[in-house]
N, C-alpha and C positions, 0 to 999 in steps of 0.2 A: 300334278295335285288332286290328294283323293280328298274326294267331300264327306262331309259324315252323316252322307246316308246313305254310302258305299257305292256310289257311278263315281268312275275313273276321269280328270281330264285331262288334257295336257298342255303345259304351257309351256314355253321360252323366253329367254334373257336375252334383253340389247343390249350386246357387246361389244356394240362399235363405240370406240375410245373419242368419237367426233359425235358431241351431240346433236350437233346439227342434223345429222342423217335418223334419228331417231325416229322422224316423226316415216319415212319412209320404210323402215327397217320395221314399223310395227305394224305400217298399212301393211304388208306382203304379209307379217305373220298371222295379221287378222284372214289374208284371203288363201292362206298356206291349212284353214280351219282351225291355229291356232285359240285357245281358249283364255287363253290369257301374256301378257309380253310384263316382265320384272326389270327393272332397270336395278343399280346397285351403287353403294359409296364406294367407288374405286376413283379410276383420274377426273371422274366427273361429278358435281352436286346428283343427287340421286333422283332430286323433282323436278330439274328444269327438263331433260330427254320428255318426262314424259305429261308435260306442259304442252310438249311440240306434237306429243302422239297422241290427246287427247284433241287433238284438230282433224285427226288426220283416218283412226277408225273408227268407228261405232257398235260395234259388238264384245269384242273384247273384252277381259279386264282389267286397270294399268295400275298395276304396284312395285311398291321399293323391295326387293329383298336384299338387303336391307338399309335402311336411313337407321344411320348410329344418333339412336337417342339421346346418349347423353355429350354428346357432342352441341348438344341445342336446349332445348329448356322448353316442354307441352306448349307453354300458351304459342311459341314460335310451330309447333308443326301439328296444335288445336288450328292456326292459318291456312298453317300451307294447306290440309288432310283439305280442309273446308271449300278452298278452290279450287282444289283439283275434282271434287269430288262435282262442282258444281262446272266445271269446265270440261269434265267427260259426261255428264247427266248420269250419275250416279258409277259410275265404274270404276272408281278409287277403291284400294286397297293398303292401309297404310301399313308398312312393314318397317318391326321396328328392332335393333338387336341393339348389345351392348358395346358393342368391340373389348379388346381387353384392353389392361392396365397401360402398358405403354404406350397409345395410340393415342387416350383418352388424357392422361397428365404429359405429354412429350408433342403428340401430333396436334390435337387441340388444344391443350391449355388448362380443359377443367376435370374438376375432380373428380375424384374416383374413393366410393367405400359402400359397400354392401350396396353389391350390381342386382341379387333378387330383392331386397326389401327398396333399393332405391328404383328400379325397372316398375314395381307392381305398384308404388307410388306415382310413378310417370305416366299409368294408363289411367289410372284413380283421375289423377287430375287430369288429364286432358280431358275426360267426359265429366267433370263438373265443370268444367269450362264450354262444352257445347250444350251440358245441359241447360248452363244460366241462358247461354245465345236463344236458346229456343223456349226463355220465358218461363225458367220451371223456380227461379228464387233467382235471390241476388249471387257473384260468386264469393264463394266463403271458404276457399277451400285452404285447409292449414293441414301440413304433414311434415314429419321427418324431417325431409329434403328438400319439397317447394313450399312456395304459397300463394295462391295466389288471390286475391279479396278485394282488386280493381280491377272494374270493371264500367264502362260509362257507356250510353246509346252508340254515340259516336262509335266509338270502337267498335261494337255488337255488327257483327253480321248478321242478315236476313236471311230468316233458314229457307230452306230449299226445297223441292219438294220428294230431293231423290232418299231421306232421311239421312244420318251419321253414316264415314265411314266405315270397314269393319275393320280392326287394331291384330295387327298378326302379331308374334313375335319371334324370336328364333331362341332358340337355347339348344347348350348341348351337354352342360353337368345338371344331376337329375331334382337338386332344389331349382333349380329353373326351369325345368322342364315343367316341375312339376308346379309353379306357380302361372307359367303357362296355361296348363291346363284349370288351373281356377280362372283369371280373370280372363283370356283372352279371346278373339274369333277363331283364332286358326294359331295353327302350328309349322315355323318355316325350318324343316332338318337343315341342319348345314351338309354343303357339297359335301366335304369328306363326315362319309359315314360307313357303316359293314352295315348287312343284314342282319350277323350275327348280334354286333351293339343296340339297334331298333329295337330287336325282340328281349334279346335280355335284361335292356337296363331303360332305352329312352318312354317305349311304349308303356311299360308296365309303371313309370314317371307320370306319363300323362294321364293313364288311366287313376294314378292316385289324386294328383291336381283335381281332378274332373272329380269325383268325390267330395272331395275335400268343398269344391266350389258348388256343391246340388246338383251338378252338371251333368253328362250322360256323355258320348261318343257323340252320339249329334247333334251336340250343342258345339261340334269344334272341326275345322274344315282343318287339313293337315297336305299341307306341301314339301314332295318331298323333292330339293334341285339332286337331279344325279349328272353326275358330268359324262361326255359319250362320245368314243376315238370311233368318226365315222368313216368307211372309202373301202373304194371298191376291188382292191385283192388286200393279199397282207403288208405288200409293204406299204401301202397308201395307210389301213393301218397302224401301223408301225409307226411310220411319219406322224398322223395323227396321235397317237401317246406320248411322242414325244415333245 
């Protein structure tokens, strides 16, 4: 993860297929000096492993890279993120991605349309909900895709001392990346990428988005995932590649 200040931090992924192992795995990564550990929407829900990890770590950031936004709704994500922010004492990062149309419609049975506009609105809705919880007025978010206009005191969590979690967004296409630069706190680079594509397409799109949002590069953190094959000799490296 390269932060907007130019400082680089090395993170790790939680790769265990067993969510129950997440706490020990995260604690081990923290002891090894990693700056953050990331879960993902794979064989497990991405949030539950971080609940366990939050109780066994003290320093590392804990984030989702990614949780599928369109499989949920802004209110659900707002609650989960604030709960994890409390459990981790301010170390949670809400990383969201769109997934692709077949997964949203056929795996999650949710609607798919105009993913860039929908994701922009998703983020704005979450922030409107958090603002309401902090006492900044009644909830009155009315968008094209999401509407949130009811929040009673009984269902409003009390603000914690750590502030709101950061929201990172994943993107590949230019329009999505531009939107990330405009509204998000961080950008999650897809693991399947090339240096040439990042330089020619991704980073210029990110800069355009930052400019459209009246922001600069220091206002955004970039988390660039890489897939690494390790081994002590050529045969082990080749086996890891396979």
